[in-house]
C-alpha positions, 0 to 999 in steps of 0.5 A: 500499499503506498508505494511511490507509483500509488501516492498520488493516484490515492491523493487524487481519488481521495480529493475528489471522493471528498468533494463529491461527499460535500455535495451529497452532505444534504441527501446522505445525512437524511437517510442514514440518521436515524430517531433516538428511541429507535432499537437501531439507535442503540444500537449505532450508540454502542458502536460509536463507543465501543470504536472510540479509541479508549477501547480500541486502545485496551483491546489492542493492547489487550492483543498484542500481551497475548501474541507476545506471552503465546510466544509470537513477538515479531506479529506483536511487536508489528501489531503493536506498530499498527495500533500506535498507527492507528491511534495517531491517526485519530489523534490527528485528526482531532487537532485539525477537527479544532482548527477547522471549527466545522458545526456538527448537523445538531448543532443550534448554530448556522452550519459553516467553517468558523475556526479557532474563534466564534463571535469574539471567544475561542471555540477550539475544543468545544463539542458543537464546533468538532466535525471536520473531521471525524476522529472515530473514523480516522481512528478506524480508518488509519487501524486498518490501513495499518493492520493491513500492513501485518495482515490483511485478513485481519484488515478486511475483518476489521474494515467492516467494523470500521465502515460501521462505526463510520455510518452510526457518527452520521446515523447519531447526527454527530457529522455530517457524511463530508466529515466521515469521508474525509476522516477515512481518507485522512486516517488511510494515508496516515495510519499506512504512512505512519506504520511503514515510518515507525516499523522501519525505525524500530527495525533499524533501532532493534539492529543497532543494538541487538534487541530482541522482541 
């Protein structure tokens, strides 16, 4: 994933997908949004909760530890690297959304991008202005991309969960469709790039220090 000849192609298609998503925001948001009193809404809320970074980090670290104790040290090291890459992809998306200041669909403020300040007040970190991009989606997308570089079968299974989490963020009226699409594009790129970077640096460090994982 993301060889020198393919990163530009991904960037072009990614930007095109984000632009298209903005045009489709109203239609898709209305179609996927759920009534808060329905069982489907409760299911979406559950997906959103387990798709947040604390739960993913806890489960991921548990799996890494289990693999390590079972003697599968190389795969546990790579999975730990993938976990770090995914978490950082989500964290970077959170930093971006703190700067864009886009209103959430449920916001009482007129929809738009307000940046760092609105009406003379700082809005960094305020929930109402934290829509673009989706941190949940960037995290699960980053994890999927990183795990793909470790075990494709694991990544294919996790991708289903990642799509479900992305859907839940729209269904719960927390994000616009474009917030989720942009986060997915960003998460995939950053997750894969960070995994390759961290994995190569860690291997070099191990070789130079003669450390056995």
